[in-house]
N, C-alpha and C positions, 0 to 999 in steps of 0.2 A: 468580660462581656457575658451577659446572662441569656442571650438568645441562642437557643439550641438549634443546630442544623437539622435538616430533614434526615430521617432515618436512612433514606436511600444512599446518602453519600458515605455512610459508615461502611457500606458494603464494597467500596472500591478504595484502592490505595493511591497515594500520590504517584504520578508517573515517574518511573526510575530516572529518566533523563533530567527531570526537573531538579532533583537533588544532585545528581552527578555533574551536571553542567555548572551548577553553582560551585561545586568543589573545584572544577577546572578553572572557573573564573577566579577563584581565590588563589590558586596556584599561579595563574598568569599574572595576577596583580602583584605577586611577590617576586616577579622577575623570571619565572620558569617558562621555558618555551615548550608548549604542549601542541602536539600534532593531533588534531581532532578528526578521527575517521569513524566517529560513532553514529553520526546522524545522516539520514537520507535526504539532505536538503540541497538540491541541484545548485551548483555554483556558477554554471555557464550562463551567458546572457540570453535574454529573450530576443527573438528575431526582431530586427529593426522595423520590418513592415508591421509587425504586431504593435510595437511601441508607437509608431507613427499613427496608426489607426486609433490607438487609445488617446493620444494627444489631440488629434483633430476632432474626434468625437466628443471629448470632454469640453471643447470650446463651443459646442452647439447648445443653445439654451434648452432645446427640447430634450436633451440628454438627461437632464436633472429631475425629470418627473418620475413618478412611480412607474414601474414596468410590470408587464403581465406575470402572474405567478408561474405560468407555464413556460416562461422564457419567450423571446421573440420568435416569430416564425422563421426568420433568417437563421438564427442559431440552431433551431431544431432541424432545419433543412441541412445545415452544414454538418451536424452530427450524423444525420442520415446518409449524406454523401460520403462522409469519412468512413462509416461502417461498411458501405458498399465497396469503397476503394481498398480499404485495409483488410477487411475480414470477408469480403464477398457475401455480405448479408444485407438483405433488403429490410429496412425498418420504415414503418409508416411514421413520418415526422409529426403528423397531427395527433396520433393516438398512442404511439409506442415509445416515445422518447420524452423524458422530463429532465431539463437542465437543472443542475444542483450547484450549491455553493461548495464545490469540492465533493469528491466521492465520500468523504468522511460524514458529511451531512446525510448521505444516503443510508449509512448504517443506522443512524438514529431514526430517520424517517421510516425506514422499513420496519424497524422493531416496534415503533409506535403504531404503525399501521396494521401489523399482523400478529403481534405477540401480546397476550394478556399476562398479567401477573400470575405466576405459578406455571405458565407454559414452559415446556422444555425447549432449549436451544442447543444445537450441537455446534461445537467450536473446535477448530483444529489445535492440536498440541504437537509441535510449536505452531504459533500463528500470531497474527496481528492483535495486540492486546486490546484494541478498541472493541472487538467483537464481544469479549468477555465483559469489559467494563460497562458497555451500554446495556447488555442483557441484565447485569446485576442492578444497575440503576433503575431499571424498569421492573424489578422484582421477578425476573424469569429464573427458571432453574437451569443452570449451565452444566452441560455434560461435555467433557472433552473426549474427542476421538483421537487416536494416536497416529501420528505420522513418524515413520522411522526410516533411517538410512537404508536398512536392509530391504525396504520395499520402495526405494526411490523417492521417499517422502510423499508417497501416495496413500490414500486411505486404504485400510484393510476392510474390504467389503463384508467379510464375515463378522467383523466387529460392528460395522454399521447395521447389519441385519439384527444383531443382538440388541443394539441400542434402539432400534426401531420399535421394540416392545414398550419403550418409555413414551411412545407417541410424540416425538418431537415435532414442533411447528416449523422450524427453520433449521437448515444446516448451512453454515458458512464455509465456503471454499474459495481458494485464492491461488490461481495458476496463470502465469509463472508465480511460484510461491515465494512469499516473504515470510521468514528470512532466508530460507534455504536455497532459493533460486531454481528449484525443480521446475522443469518445463511442463507446459500443458500438453495434452495429447487428445486426439479425437476419440480414442478408445476410452480414456478416462471420462471424458464428458458424456459419452453415451451411457456408460455404467452409472454415472451420477443421475442422469435424467431418468433412467430406468428405475433407480432406487426411489427417486422423488415421486414418480408416477405410481409405483407399486404401493408405497406407504403414505401417499398424500402429504409429503414433506416438501416445503418450499425450498428450492435450491437458490441460495443467494451467492452469486459469483462475483468476486471483487477482482477487477482486471486492469489495474493501473500500470503494470510492468511489461506488457506484451510487446512493446516496441523498443525495449532496451536490451541490446545484445542478444537479439532473437531473430533468426532468419525466417521463422514460420509463425507469425502472430495468429493466434486462434481466439475465437469467441465461443463460449458454450452455446450461444444462440444459433450456431450453425447446425446443431442437432435437430433433425425434423421433430416438430411437436414440442420443442423445449419451452416455448413461451407460456405454455399452459401451467407449468410447474417451476418456472425459473425466471429470475431477473438478473441483469448484469449491471454492475457499476463500472464506470470508467472515468478517467480523469486526464486533465492536461498538465497536471503537476509535474510528472516525470517525463512524459513524452515530449512536452513542449517547454519544459523548464518554467512553468507558470504557476508554481506552487503558491506564491503570494496573491495571485489573482483569485484563487478559490473558484475554479471552474471545473465541474464534473457533470456527469449525466447518469441516468438510469434508463435502461431499455428493457421492455418486456411486454407482456400481454396488455391490451388496452384496459382491461378491468383492474389489473394490478396497478397500472399507472394512475387510474382514477382514485384508487385508495390512497396511494402515496400523495397525490395532489391534494386530496382532502385534508391530510395532515399538514402538508407544506403551506397551504393557504392560511392555516391558522397558526403557523409556526414562524413564518417570516414573510417578508415582502419580496417583490421581484428584484432580480440582480441588476446592479447599476448598468445602464445601457452601454457606456463606453467599454466596459469589460466584456459584455456580450459581443460587441462589434469587434473587439480585439481577438476574442476567442474564435469568431467566425473567420477572421483573417488567418489565425494560426492553423485552423483545420484545413485550409487550402494549401498549406505548404507541401511541396513535393518530396519525393524520396531522398533528394539530396540533403535535406534538413536532418532526417533521421540517420542517414549514413554518416554525416559529419559528427553528429552527437555520439554515435556508437564508435566511431574511430577514436575519439578522445577516451571514452570509457574503456575501450579495448586496450589501449596503451597503459592506462592506469591499472587495469586488472592484471596485466602481465607483471607489473612491478609488485603488486600484492602477492601474486603467485610466487615470485622469486623470494620475497620476504618470508612467506610461509614455509618455503623449503628450508631456509636458514633457521627458522624457529622450530623445525621438526613437527609441523602441523600437517595433518592430512586433509585433503579437500578434493572436490570434483571440478573439473574444467568444463564439464558439459552442463552449464547452468545459464540462466537468463536473469535479467534485472540488474540493479545498480549496487549489489552487495556481493561479497564473497563470504561464504559460510565455511568455517574450518573447525575441525576437531582439535582440541588442545593437546599439547604433548603429554605423554604418560607421566611426566614428572609433576604435573599439576592435578589436584583432585577434581577440579571443575572450572568452568569458565570464569566465574567471578574472581577466583584467585589469579588466574592467568591475566585477566584484565588489569587487576591491581599491579601485577608484576610489570606489565608493559607500561602502565602509567607512571609508576613510581621509580622504575629503573631506567626506562628509556624515554619517558615523556610522550608516549603514544597512547591515545585513548581509542578503544574500540568497544563495541557493545557486547556484553555477556549474553550468550544464547539463552540463559535461564529466564531472562525477562519475557521471553516469548512462550514459555511453558517448560515443564519439567523435562521433556524430551530434548530440550536444548541445553541442558545443564553442562554437558561436556563440550560445548561449542562456543565459538565467538563469531561475531559478524563484523567484517570490515566494509565500510561504506566507500564507494567510488566517487562520492560527491564532495570533493575538495580540490583546490587548485593543483595543477600538475606538479609544481615544485614541492608540495607537501609529500607527495608519494616518493619523490627522489630523496628528500630528507629522511623520510621514514625508513626507506631501504638502507640508506647509508648508516643510520643509527643502528639498525639491526645487524647489518653485515660487520660493522666495526665495533659493535657493542659500546656505542658512545653513551655511556651512562650519564645521567644528570643528577645532581644532588638535590633530592627532595626529602 
């Protein structure tokens, strides 16, 4: 083929899981039993009320028309009520909320809205790879700020002060943190907002994990005056197991929302109405829903902790989210080697920490998003060293 791709895609690599999952598929096709704990893809069912709403709404002829770019008033009101109930934050549903096709869309929209080619973007190391990938696709200058275990996987603000001389446009933050599970704190959010105001840096907070194994869900928008220099992304993918629905939102100052909507209205069309109606139903679910979800994740996490003890890995139990972050045993040079050991010796796949940044090289990430029986099988293989021939 003689058609050259755009220069921008030369700046990003194929996502690690794309190749690794193909490798696992090949192993499975040749008869090997692989336990996949690498991906954060919730396995539990969507609430039946949500599915019933989706079905009924899809049968209505008016559901199939184009929908508003800003989402329906009903959905925006539902997000506003949800933020009031969960985070005790008042959001103006008319001007401070924009529904999204998943929070990942928000990463792209916000970069398109606020970052010019050549602008500097601060990204955590380790952190969600999409922050870096999107910045590179748009020609931004990516600077990584370090998160380390010794500082509880929080930013070193003396380092951020040094990086502020590069005049960054946006800093991406994400608490509860993926992949480490470090919890949010009001003190951290206050320091971030102070940093943003002092240096005129837009704080982009990605908050999809706050309701998973977390007794104290927090939003950075609880800090007084935060909306002037901050926006927050949220999602129903993890909290409501609706990852395939692609429903998220962004909240912030009305002017920020206007800028994002200007991009979105040229970027896509409105979300399918039955999905919006289903999301509205999901956002009304009471605390029992979240408690039941977390009971399942808690049981799975205990099995992972037990397995890690047998593997001589070190880890923290004081974390949130749907992953367990663990340091590899001393016998292994880094996470990639340990991942291959688990895969080819025991048929267990987990994610190497290095895909999230160089500060994750000595770590691996276990996902809690797999059927219960997979965790029992995983633990039995590790306890009994049930090797498989690969």
